[in-house]
C-alpha positions in Angstrom: 16.3 -27.7 3.2 14.3 -30.5 1.2 14.0 -29.9 -2.5 11.2 -27.8 -3.9 8.5 -30.1 -5.6 7.3 -28.5 -8.7 4.6 -29.7 -10.9 4.6 -28.6 -14.4 1.3 -28.9 -16.5 2.4 -28.1 -20.1 1.5 -30.0 -23.3 4.2 -28.1 -25.4 7.3 -30.4 -25.3 9.7 -27.5 -26.1 8.4 -25.3 -23.4 8.2 -28.0 -21.0 11.8 -29.1 -21.7 12.8 -25.3 -21.3 11.1 -24.8 -18.1 12.5 -28.1 -16.5 15.9 -27.4 -17.9 16.1 -23.7 -16.3 14.4 -24.6 -13.0 16.7 -27.7 -12.5 19.8 -25.6 -13.2 18.9 -22.8 -10.6 16.8 -24.4 -8.1 17.2 -27.4 -5.7 13.9 -28.9 -7.0 12.2 -32.3 -8.1 9.9 -31.7 -11.1 6.9 -33.9 -12.1 5.6 -33.2 -15.7 2.2 -33.9 -17.0 0.5 -32.6 -20.3 -3.3 -32.9 -19.8 -6.2 -32.8 -17.4 -6.4 -36.6 -17.5 -3.2 -37.0 -16.0 -3.8 -34.8 -13.1 -4.1 -36.5 -9.8 -4.8 -35.5 -6.3 -1.5 -37.1 -5.2 0.4 -34.8 -7.6 -1.3 -31.7 -6.2 -0.6 -32.8 -2.7 3.0 -33.4 -3.5 3.7 -30.1 -5.1 5.0 -27.1 -3.5 4.5 -25.0 -6.5 2.4 -25.7 -9.8 3.3 -24.2 -13.3 0.1 -24.5 -15.2 -0.1 -23.9 -19.0 -3.5 -22.1 -19.7 -4.3 -24.1 -22.9 -4.3 -27.8 -22.7 -5.6 -30.1 -25.3 -8.4 -31.3 -23.0 -9.1 -28.5 -20.7 -8.5 -24.6 -20.2 -6.3 -23.4 -17.3 -9.1 -22.1 -15.4 -10.7 -25.6 -15.3 -7.5 -27.2 -14.3 -7.2 -24.4 -11.5 -10.6 -25.0 -10.1 -9.8 -28.7 -9.8 -6.4 -27.8 -7.9 -8.1 -25.4 -5.5 -10.7 -28.0 -4.6 -7.7 -30.2 -3.3 -5.6 -27.4 -1.7 -4.0 -24.0 -1.7 -0.8 -24.8 -3.3 0.7 -21.8 -5.2 -0.3 -21.9 -8.9 1.6 -19.8 -11.7 -0.3 -19.6 -14.8 1.9 -19.7 -18.1 0.4 -18.8 -21.3 1.1 -17.3 -24.6 -2.0 -15.2 -24.3 -1.0 -11.7 -23.7 -4.4 -10.3 -22.9 -4.8 -8.8 -19.6 -8.4 -10.2 -19.2 -6.7 -13.8 -19.1 -4.4 -12.8 -16.1 -7.4 -11.1 -14.4 -9.6 -14.3 -14.7 -7.0 -16.6 -13.5 -5.9 -14.5 -10.7 -9.5 -14.1 -9.4 -9.9 -17.9 -9.8 -7.3 -18.3 -7.3 -4.0 -18.2 -9.4 -1.0 -17.1 -7.4 0.7 -15.2 -10.4 0.6 -14.9 -14.2 3.5 -15.3 -16.8 3.4 -14.7 -20.3 5.5 -17.3 -22.6 8.7 -15.6 -23.9 12.5 -16.1 -23.8 12.9 -13.5 -21.3 10.1 -14.6 -18.8 11.4 -18.2 -19.1 14.8 -17.0 -18.0 13.5 -15.4 -14.7 11.2 -18.4 -14.2 13.2 -19.6 -11.1 13.2 -16.4 -9.5 9.4 -16.2 -9.8 9.1 -19.6 -8.3 11.3 -19.0 -5.5 9.5 -15.6 -4.8 6.1 -17.2 -5.0 7.1 -20.0 -2.6 8.8 -17.6 -0.1 5.5 -15.4 -0.1 3.3 -18.5 0.2 5.3 -19.9 3.2 5.4 -16.3 4.8 1.5 -16.1 4.4 1.1 -19.6 5.9 3.4 -18.9 9.0 1.4 -15.5 9.6 -1.9 -17.4 9.4 -0.8 -20.1 11.8 0.5 -17.4 14.3 -2.8 -15.6 14.0 -4.8 -18.9 14.6 -2.5 -19.7 17.7 -3.2 -16.3 19.1 -7.0 -16.6 18.5 -6.8 -20.0 20.2 -5.0 -18.9 23.0 -7.4 -15.9 23.4 -10.3 -18.4 23.3 -8.9 -20.5 26.1 -8.2 -17.5 28.3 -11.7 -16.2 27.8 -13.1 -19.8 28.5 -11.2 -20.1 31.6 -12.2 -16.9 32.9 -15.9 -17.8 32.5 -15.2 -21.2 34.1 -13.6 -19.6 37.0 -16.3 -16.9 37.4 -18.8 -19.9 37.3 -17.0 -21.9 40.1 -16.1 -18.7 42.2 -20.1 -18.2 42.0 -20.7 -21.5 43.6 -17.9 -21.1 46.2 -19.3 -17.7 47.2 -22.7 -18.8 47.6 -21.5 -21.7 50.0 -19.2 -19.4 52.0 -22.1 -17.0 52.4 -24.1 -19.7 53.8 -21.6 -21.0 56.2 -20.9 -17.4 57.5 -24.6 -16.6 58.0 -25.4 -19.8 59.8 -22.2 -19.6 62.0 -23.4 -16.1 63.1 -26.7 -17.7 64.0 -25.2 -20.2 66.1 -23.0 -17.7 68.0 -26.2 -15.7 68.7 -27.6 -18.5 71.1 -24.9 -21.1 72.1 -27.5 -22.6 74.6 -29.7 -24.1 71.9 -27.8 -27.3 71.1 -30.4 -28.9 68.8 -30.5 -25.6 66.8 -26.9 -25.2 66.7 -26.3 -28.9 65.4 -28.8 -28.3 62.7 -26.9 -25.1 61.6 -23.5 -27.0 61.9 -24.8 -29.7 59.6 -25.8 -27.1 57.0 -22.4 -25.7 57.3 -21.0 -29.1 56.7 -23.0 -29.6 53.6 -21.8 -26.4 52.2 -18.2 -27.2 52.9 -18.7 -30.4 51.1 -20.1 -28.5 48.0 -17.1 -26.2 48.0 -14.9 -29.5 47.9 -17.1 -30.5 44.9 -16.5 -27.2 43.2 -12.7 -27.4 43.6 -12.7 -30.9 42.5 -14.5 -29.8 39.3 -12.0 -27.2 38.6 -9.3 -29.7 39.0 -11.0 -32.0 36.6 -11.5 -29.4 34.0 -7.8 -28.3 34.1 -6.3 -31.8 34.1 -8.7 -32.9 31.4 -8.1 -29.8 29.3 -11.8 -29.3 28.6 -11.0 -25.9 27.0 -12.9 -25.6 23.7 -10.7 -24.0 20.9 -12.9 -24.0 18.0 -14.8 -20.8 18.5 -16.3 -18.5 21.0 -19.6 -20.3 20.7 -18.0 -23.3 22.9 -17.4 -21.1 26.0 -21.0 -21.2 27.2 -20.9 -25.0 26.3 -18.0 -25.6 28.6 -19.8 -23.6 31.5 -23.0 -25.4 31.0 -21.2 -28.8 31.3 -19.7 -27.8 34.5 -23.1 -26.5 35.7 -24.6 -29.9 35.0 -22.0 -31.8 36.7 -22.1 -29.7 39.8 -25.9 -29.6 39.9 -26.0 -33.3 39.7 -23.2 -33.9 42.5 -24.9 -31.1 44.7 -28.3 -32.9 44.6 -26.6 -35.7 46.6 -26.4 -33.3 49.5 -30.0 -31.7 49.4 
């Protein structure tokens, strides 16, 4: 497994040293350290797997930094502060923080475990979200294909019904050659329509024109097929 990329945002040199020291001892990680808002870049945020954020910085509060981070991604953020008030924890957690840790020798000692647990929970959540998204996309593809097949089946049924009906008319009076030829031409035209419908289905499948964004795209796929068929069938009218 690749090393964990940890971004530490901490202006207290002693605390920054302790965090880096214990994390490096217990985790396979690479650590970037900055001490202010002015040093924070989008590149550092995108690179990080976990961010440890001191709540009180010289040029910004933790919630201000957190808002910047959240605009750039959903990387787990653990707030670290000396403020033991519960209100601070609630504020940052509502703002999108993943966890909250009060500065103390005991808590610093368990920081690697907190980082590992936070990252594991994050990866599990992302995996479940991906699985759910893939299931929804498959469901949409199936629903779209069902609607498309229903549309094409409708056109085929119309054509076969016409062919069947006109064939029966031919059989009623085989002596009327002119009438039979006219009915036969109509039947041939309907078979050509069936060929068009089958070709449209083939094109649809080969081009994978199945929309996967949302259900609103299902009728769009059908309307496109209807338009294509209408234009092609007008050639036989």
